[in-house]
Every structure is written in C-alpha cells, then in structure tokens.
C-alpha positions in Angstrom: 9.5 21.5 36.3 11.6 18.4 35.6 14.7 17.9 37.6 17.9 18.0 36.0 19.0 14.3 36.9 16.0 13.2 35.2 15.9 15.2 31.7 19.8 14.4 31.7 18.7 10.7 31.5 15.9 11.4 29.4 18.1 13.1 26.7 20.8 10.5 26.7 18.2 7.9 26.0 16.8 9.7 22.9 19.9 10.2 21.7 20.9 6.6 21.6 17.4 6.2 19.8 18.6 8.6 17.0 22.0 7.3 16.9 20.5 3.4 16.2 18.8 5.1 13.6 21.3 6.7 11.8 23.8 3.6 12.0 21.1 1.3 10.5 20.3 4.6 7.9 24.4 3.9 6.6 23.5 0.0 6.2 19.9 -0.3 5.0 20.5 -0.5 1.0 17.3 -2.3 -0.3 13.6 -2.3 0.3 13.5 -5.5 1.7 16.3 -4.3 4.5 14.0 -1.2 5.2 10.7 -2.9 5.0 11.6 -6.3 6.7 15.3 -6.1 7.9 16.8 -9.0 5.1 14.3 -11.9 7.2 17.3 -12.0 9.5 16.1 -11.3 12.9 17.0 -13.5 15.9 14.5 -15.1 18.3 15.4 -12.3 20.9 14.5 -9.4 18.9 11.5 -10.6 17.3 10.2 -11.8 20.5 10.6 -8.4 22.3 10.4 -6.0 19.2 6.9 -8.3 18.5 5.8 -7.5 21.9 7.0 -4.0 22.6 5.5 -3.0 19.4 2.1 -4.7 20.5 1.9 -3.5 24.4 2.3 0.2 23.6 1.4 3.6 25.4 -1.7 2.0 26.5 0.0 -0.8 28.5 1.7 1.8 30.8 -1.3 4.5 30.6 -4.1 3.1 29.0 -4.6 -0.4 30.7 -3.4 1.0 34.3 -5.8 4.2 33.6 -8.8 1.6 33.1 -8.1 -0.6 36.3 -7.6 2.6 38.5 -11.3 4.1 37.3 -12.7 0.1 36.9 -11.1 -1.8 39.3 -10.6 -5.7 38.6 -13.0 -6.5 36.0 -10.8 -4.1 33.7 -8.0 -6.9 34.2 -10.4 -9.4 31.7 -8.6 -7.6 28.9 -5.4 -8.1 30.1 -6.5 -12.2 30.6 -7.7 -12.0 27.0 -4.7 -10.2 25.5 -2.6 -13.0 26.8 -4.7 -15.8 25.3 -4.4 -14.2 22.3 -0.7 -13.5 22.0 -0.2 -17.1 22.9 -2.8 -18.3 20.3 -1.1 -16.0 18.0 2.4 -17.0 18.2 0.9 -20.8 18.0 -0.9 -20.8 15.5 0.3 -17.8 13.1 4.1 -17.0 13.4 5.6 -20.2 11.5 3.6 -20.8 9.0 3.3 -16.9 8.0 7.2 -16.5 8.2 7.5 -19.5 5.6 3.8 -18.4 3.4 5.5 -15.4 3.1 8.8 -15.9 1.7 7.5 -18.6 -0.3 5.6 -16.0 -2.3 8.0 -13.4 -2.0 5.8 -11.3 0.5 7.0 -8.3 2.0 3.4 -6.9 3.1 0.1 -8.5 4.4 -1.5 -7.2 1.4 0.7 -8.7 -1.2 0.6 -11.6 0.9 -3.1 -12.2 0.7 -2.9 -11.5 -3.3 -0.5 -14.3 -3.7 -1.9 -16.5 -1.5 -5.4 -16.3 -2.7 -3.6 -15.9 -6.4 -6.1 -12.7 -6.8 -6.1 -11.8 -10.7 -8.2 -8.7 -9.8 -5.7 -6.8 -7.7 -8.6 -5.8 -5.1 -7.6 -8.1 -2.0 -4.4 -5.9 -2.4 -5.5 -2.5 -2.7 -8.5 -3.1 -0.1 -5.9 -4.7 2.3 -3.8 -1.5 1.9 -6.4 1.0 2.3 -7.8 -0.4 5.6 -4.3 -0.7 6.8 -4.1 2.9 6.1 -7.3 4.0 7.6 -6.7 2.0 10.9 -2.6 2.6 11.5 -3.6 6.5 11.2 -5.6 6.6 14.0 -3.7 3.5 16.1 -0.7 6.0 15.4 -2.8 9.1 16.4 -3.2 7.2 19.9 0.9 6.9 20.4 1.1 10.8 19.7 -1.3 11.1 22.3 0.3 9.4 24.8 3.6 10.8 24.2 1.9 14.4 24.3 1.0 13.6 27.8 3.9 12.3 28.8 5.8 15.3 27.6 3.1 17.6 29.2 3.6 15.8 32.3 7.3 16.2 32.3 8.0 19.6 30.9 4.9 21.5 31.7 4.1 22.7 28.1 0.9 23.0 26.4 -0.4 19.7 25.0 -0.4 20.3 21.4 3.7 21.2 21.8 3.9 18.5 23.5 2.6 16.2 20.7 4.5 17.7 17.9 7.7 17.3 20.0 7.2 13.8 21.1 6.4 12.7 17.4 9.4 14.4 16.0 11.6 11.9 17.8 9.6 9.2 16.7 9.3 10.4 13.4 13.3 10.5 12.8 14.6 7.4 13.5 11.8 5.8 11.9 12.6 7.3 8.9 16.4 6.9 8.9 16.4 3.0 9.9 13.9 1.2 8.8 12.6 -1.7 9.9 16.0 -2.6 11.6 16.6 0.7 13.4 12.7 0.1 14.7 13.5 -3.7 15.5 16.7 -3.3 17.6 15.2 0.3 19.0 12.2 -2.3 20.3 14.9 -4.7 22.1 16.0 -1.8 24.3 12.5 -0.4 24.7 10.9 -3.7 25.8 13.5 -4.8 28.3 13.3 -1.1 29.7 9.6 -1.4 29.5 9.5 -4.5 31.5 11.9 -3.6 34.0 9.6 -0.3 34.6 6.7 -2.5 35.2 8.1 -4.4 37.5 9.8 -1.8 39.5 7.8 0.9 39.9 4.7 -0.9 41.2 6.9 -3.2 43.6 8.3 0.0 44.9 4.7 1.7 44.7 3.0 -1.0 46.8 5.0 -0.1 50.6 4.5 3.6 49.7 0.7 3.4 48.7 0.5 1.2 52.2 0.2 -2.2 51.0 -3.0 -4.5 50.5 -4.9 -3.1 53.0 -4.7 0.5 52.4 -5.8 -0.5 48.1 -8.6 -2.5 49.3 -9.8 0.0 51.8 -9.5 2.7 49.3 -11.2 0.4 46.5 -14.0 -0.3 48.8 -14.5 3.6 50.1 -14.6 4.6 46.4 -17.0 1.4 45.5 -14.2 0.0 43.4 -14.7 -3.8 42.4 -11.7 -5.7 43.8 -12.6 -9.1 42.0 -13.2 -10.1 38.2 -16.4 -11.0 39.4 -17.7 -8.2 41.9 -20.2 -8.4 44.4 -22.8 -6.5 42.2 -22.1 -8.7 39.2 -20.8 -8.3 35.5 -22.3 -8.9 32.6 -21.2 -11.8 30.0 -21.3 -9.7 27.5 -18.6 -7.5 29.1 -16.5 -10.3 29.9 -16.7 -11.5 26.3 -16.3 -7.6 25.2 -12.9 -7.8 27.2 -11.8 -10.9 26.7 -12.2 -10.7 22.8 -9.4 -7.8 22.6 -7.5 -11.2 22.2 -9.2 -11.8 18.7 -7.3 -8.7 17.5 -4.1 -10.4 17.6 -4.8 -12.5 14.3 -5.1 -9.1 12.3 -2.7 -6.6 13.6 -0.1 -6.1 10.9 2.6 -4.3 12.8 3.1 -7.2 14.6 2.6 -9.9 12.1 5.6 -8.2 9.9 7.2 -9.5 13.2 7.1 -13.2 12.4 7.5 -12.5 8.4 11.4 -10.9 9.4 12.3 -13.8 12.0 15.3 -15.8 10.5 13.6 -18.9 10.2 10.5 -20.9 11.6 12.5 -23.2 14.0 13.1 -20.3 15.7 9.4 -19.6 16.6 9.4 -21.6 19.7 12.0 -20.1 21.4 10.9 -16.6 20.4 7.2 -17.8 21.7 8.3 -18.7 24.9 10.6 -15.4 25.7 7.1 -13.5 24.4 4.9 -15.3 26.8 7.1 -14.4 30.0 7.3 -10.6 28.6 3.6 -10.6 28.2 2.9 -12.2 31.7 5.2 -10.2 33.4 3.9 -6.9 31.8 0.3 -7.4 32.2 0.7 -8.0 35.6 2.6 -5.2 36.5 0.0 -2.8 34.5 -2.4 -4.0 36.6 -0.2 -3.4 39.8 -0.2 0.4 38.9 -3.6 0.8 38.2 -4.5 -1.0 41.6 -1.8 0.6 43.7 -2.4 4.4 42.0 -5.8 4.3 43.6 -4.6 4.8 47.2 -1.7 6.6 46.1 -3.5 9.7 43.3 -6.8 9.8 45.2 -9.4 11.5 42.7 -7.6 11.5 39.2 -10.2 12.6 36.4 -10.9 13.7 32.9 -7.8 11.7 31.3 -5.7 12.2 34.2 -6.1 8.9 35.1 -4.1 7.9 32.3 -0.8 9.2 33.6 -1.3 7.4 36.9 2.4 5.8 36.0 3.9 8.9 35.5 2.6 10.4 38.6 3.7 7.3 40.3 7.5 7.1 38.6 7.5 10.8 40.1 6.5 10.1 43.5 8.7 7.0 44.6 11.5 6.8 42.5 14.9 8.9 42.9 16.0 11.4 40.0 18.4 9.6 38.0 16.2 6.6 38.4 13.5 8.2 37.7 14.6 9.6 34.2 15.3 5.7 33.4 11.5 5.1 34.2 10.2 7.9 31.9 12.0 6.5 28.9 10.7 3.2 29.3 7.3 5.0 29.2 8.0 7.1 26.2 9.5 3.5 24.8 6.3 2.1 25.1 5.1 4.9 22.9 7.8 4.7 20.3 8.0 0.7 19.7 4.3 0.9 18.7 4.3 4.0 16.8 7.2 3.1 14.6 6.2 0.1 13.8 2.8 1.5 12.5 4.9 4.0 10.5 6.8 1.4 8.9 4.1 -0.6 8.0 2.0 2.0 6.7 5.2 3.2 4.6 5.5 -0.3 3.6 2.1 0.1 2.5 2.2 2.9 0.3 5.2 2.2 -1.2 5.1 -1.5 -1.9 1.0 -1.6 -2.5 0.5 0.9 -4.0 3.5 3.1 -5.5 4.8 -0.1 -7.0 1.3 -1.8 -7.9 -0.7 1.3 -9.1 2.4 4.1 -10.2 5.5 2.5 -10.9 6.1 -0.6 -11.2 9.6 -0.6 -12.6 10.6 2.2 -9.4 14.2 1.2 -8.7 15.4 0.1 -5.2 16.7 3.7 -4.3 13.5 5.3 -5.8 11.2 2.9 -3.9 13.1 3.4 -0.9 12.6 7.4 -1.3 9.4 6.9 -1.2 8.9 4.5 1.4 10.5 7.5 3.7 8.3 10.1 2.7 5.4 7.7 3.2 6.6 7.5 6.8 6.4 11.4 7.1 3.1 11.8 5.4 1.2 9.3 7.5 2.5 10.7 10.4 1.1 14.7 9.6 -2.1 13.0 9.4 -2.0 10.8 12.8 -0.7 13.9 14.5 -3.7 16.2 13.2 -5.7 13.2 14.7 -3.9 13.4 17.9 -4.3 17.2 18.6 -8.0 16.9 18.9 -9.0 17.5 22.7 -10.6 14.9 24.9 -8.7 11.8 22.8 -8.2 8.9 24.9 -5.2 6.7 24.3 -7.4 3.2 25.3 -10.2 4.6 22.7 -8.3 5.2 20.0 -6.1 1.9 20.6 -9.5 -0.3 21.1 -10.9 1.3 17.7 -7.7 0.7 15.5 -7.6 -2.8 17.4 -10.5 -3.5 16.4 -10.6 -2.9 13.4 -7.7 -4.7 12.1 -8.7 -7.8 14.0 -12.1 -7.4 12.5 -10.9 -6.9 8.8 -8.0 -9.0 8.6 -7.4 -11.8 11.4 -10.1 -14.5 10.1 -8.6 -13.9 6.1 -5.1 -14.8 7.6 -6.3 -17.7 9.6 -8.0 -18.8 6.4 -5.3 -18.3 4.2 -2.5 -20.2 6.8 -5.3 -23.0 7.4 -7.6 -23.4 4.7 -6.4 -24.9 1.8 -9.2 -24.5 -0.7 -10.6 -20.6 0.4 -11.2 -18.3 -2.4 -9.8 -14.6 -3.2 -13.2 -13.8 -3.4 -14.2 -15.0 0.0 -11.1 -13.7 1.1 -12.6 -10.5 -0.2 -15.8 -10.7 0.8 -14.6 -11.5 4.5 -12.6 -8.9 4.9 -15.2 -6.0 3.4 -18.1 -7.7 5.4 -16.2 -7.6 8.5 -14.8 -4.3 8.1 -18.3 -2.8 7.4 -20.1 -4.5 9.9 -17.5 -2.9 12.9 -17.5 0.3 11.2 -21.7 0.3 11.8 -21.6 -1.3 15.6 -19.3 1.3 16.5 -21.4 4.3 14.7 -24.4 3.0 16.1 -23.1 3.2 19.3 -23.4 -0.8 19.9 -20.0 -0.6 21.4 -21.2 0.1 24.5 -22.6 -3.1 25.2 -20.4 -5.6 23.0 -17.1 -4.5 21.8 -17.1 -4.1 18.2 -14.5 -6.8 17.3 -16.7 -9.6 18.2 -19.6 -8.9 15.6 -17.0 -8.0 13.0 -14.8 -10.7 13.4 -18.0 -13.0 13.3 -19.3 -11.2 10.3 -16.1 -12.4 8.5 -15.7 -15.5 9.6 -19.5 -16.4 8.2 -18.8 -14.3 5.3 -16.0 -16.3 4.4 -17.9 -19.7 4.9 -20.6 -18.4 2.5 -18.4 -17.0 -0.5 -16.5 -20.3 -0.5 -19.8 -22.3 -1.2 -20.4 -20.7 -4.2 -16.9 -19.7 -5.7 -14.5 -22.2 -7.2 -11.9 -23.5 -5.3 -8.5 -21.9 -5.3 -7.3 -23.7 -8.0 -4.3 -26.3 -8.3 -1.2 -23.9 -7.8 -2.7 -22.6 -4.8 -3.1 -26.1 -3.1 0.2 -26.7 -4.3 1.8 -24.4 -2.6 -0.1 -24.8 0.8 0.9 -28.4 0.6 4.7 -27.5 0.4 4.4 -25.0 3.1 2.7 -26.7 5.4 5.4 -29.8 4.6 8.2 -26.9 5.7 6.5 -26.2 8.6 6.1 -29.8 9.7 9.7 -30.6 9.1 11.2 -28.1 11.4 9.0 -28.4 13.9 9.0 -31.7 14.4 
C-alpha cells in the first residue's frame, strides 16, 4: 500500500483542485465564461494550459513506455510533436484568436460555419459529430491512465481505479468550466514540468549512469540511436514525426488560442510553450531510457507505468506524493479539456442549433454541465475495456482530429477563397480515409494521420475548382482579420 506521507500529499493536491473548481463555479455566470473564460487569459495561463492539455498522461506514461520498449527510434514522435507545436503557435494561434472573435464563435464547429458562410448547417453538425466521437475515445485514454495510476498506488481493482480517478476529474470540470480547467492546468503544467525534470535526474544516478543504460540496451537489443544499426524505414520515421500534423486540428488546444486575451499576447505565450514542450519531451524520453536498466522485464502494459515505478523507487515519501500528483496532473489536464470541448459541442452546436435556439444562459449552463457527465460516462465505459493502451487510444483520436480538421483550419485561416463545400468535402474525405486505413490494419505500415491529412487537402483543392468562390462577405472578413493580425505583429 502507499505510505501515509505520499497519501496525505496526494489528497491535499486533490482538495486544492476541487477548491479551484468551486471558486470558478461561483464566478462563472454565462456560457462564454464557461466555455472560453470570457476570452481573458494571459500568456502564462494560455501557454501552460495549452501544453498541459496537450501533453497528457501519454507524456508521463505512454511515451516513456514506448521508449522503454523500442529505444531511441520512439523519440521521432517527440521530434514531430515539437515541430508541430511550434508551427501551430506560429501559424494558427493569433489568426484563430482574431477570427473567432470576429465571427462570434465559441466552438470550432461554429467557427467553421461562420468562416465559410455555410447556409446548410452541415459543416457545423459534421464537425460537432466528429468532435464527440474522437473526444470520447481520447478521454477514455486519460481514464485508462488514471486507472493505472490509482491501481498502482492503492493496489485496487483496475475498474474501481478508473472510476475513482475519473470522479475527481469530472467533478471540477463540471463545476468551474473553462477557467477552472485553465487555472488548474497552470498549476498542473508547472508540477508536470518539475516532475519530468527531477525524477529522471535522480533516477539517472540510481540506474548506474550512461554505461549501465547502454549496456542493458545492448544486451536486450534495444536501439540506442535515432538511426539504429539494423536500419529504420522511411515510413517508420514519417509515421512517428507525422504526429506533428495533428496539432492543427486538436479542438482542446485550439480553444486555448481562442481564449487568450489578445493576439498580441501570442508571441510571449509561444516562447513559454516551446520551452515547456522541449523540456517535457526530453524528460519523458529520459524516463524511458533510464527505466531500461532500473526496471527489467516490464511487459503486458506495465511498461507504461515505468514513471510511476521510478517515482516510487527514487524519491522520499513526501516528495513522492507530489510527483504522483504530477502524474495525475498530466492525466487531468487533458481529460478536463476534452470534457469541456465536448460539452461545448453538445451545448452550442447541437442543443442551441437544433433543439432550442432561444435557450437562456442559465439553461445553456445547465445543459453544458449535464453534457460533461454524459460524455464522461461513455468514455468511462470505453476505458473499462481490458487491454487498452494509453498510447494506442491517443494515437487514434489524435490522428482523427488531425485528419478531419487540420487542413480545414489551415484553409480557413490562410485561404481567402475556400468554399464551405470544399471544407466539408475535405473533412469527410479525411475522416473516411483515416477510418478505412486504420480498419484495414494499414496503420502498422504508415500512421493513419498521413493518408487522412493528405486526402483532406486533395479534396479541398479539387472541390474548390468546381464550386463558386467563398463570396464577397467571406473575402472581406478574411481581409479584415489579416489586417488586424498584421497590425499587432508589426
């Protein structure tokens, strides 16, 4: 069982999170506050929240587990993610912030509808449907991670551990909405960064240093370089680095850009985010490598617990509780964001659009909170399925968003004349290709985001050639946004 000191520290952390949720429950008064925090986030909160919600339980469990099993070639994923993060902040953040305010959009689905002037409502509804499907899968990956954490800590049944971990996350998201999620992300992001630096630094010496790591990797045939002696296929490198393509379509990250106080805050937030990501990814790779000599023979999904085992082995009890809280932070910081975006989709894009257009703010707030519970229950049922891995679930959901939304987001922000028909065709084509590719088992040869993303781009280009231009109103709006972005960038 977990020692008393670690347990006390861990519980204090959970109480603090609940207190934040209660505080923002009392101060959140309308739907824009609940979904986007009134668009008033500063650069530090935006940067930490965006990256903490991005780098979830897979950062501290899934990625170290992949490196533990596959060695340094698994680090190509981290390289792709860093490049994708940088491009997302550089290309998307400021323009999306200005454009969503210009179009009075609270969700990605509503932004697509307003940006492309879709009269049919199909673009909004299909976006909302895809969001709900892939976020349910994504959230279940976080519940799997929380289950593994609580199972390891308290030595309880996995199913009970999943329910216990999920209960805390659901509670403060239900209460405080976007602001509760973002400010807990600030705390969680800071804690994650400390943990991912401190734990491998201590574990490095306990494992015996570079020679012990290299020796154990050699004895087990684990590649020690990005280009191993036996060779690595081009498709394997493309598949790993292609994770970076996913950033352009992740709603839980894009909403952070929508909620920042001003586009002028983006450059500062970008610098903070990139430093955080570089340190965190390097730390996660180090955990996997150090775990190779420190914990021999992990298998059957236990390799994804290598960070938890390392915390338990190398740290004193009181510090151990803080670091375990950091692992939970990584898990919570993504699930809460996913639940909130799913809630906003059900509330803003389904309920208000199709059920009751004149619903009051109070009614919409109630629907939003009920939606959190609904999505949570479905994700919980998926997480209870034995054999699910964190990285496997994340990979599919991440690819789904990247293939469905990534090219459409870029077209919305950089293409003056893309039509709503082209955007819809691209979204549907990218999603269908991704699902078929995965279903046929071709993902083992090439990560499904690559063909899905490419098919989306091709469909947009082709349909644009056979449909009328976006219209004068859309062009004028595009030019206005571009002028604003240039003004605060100069």
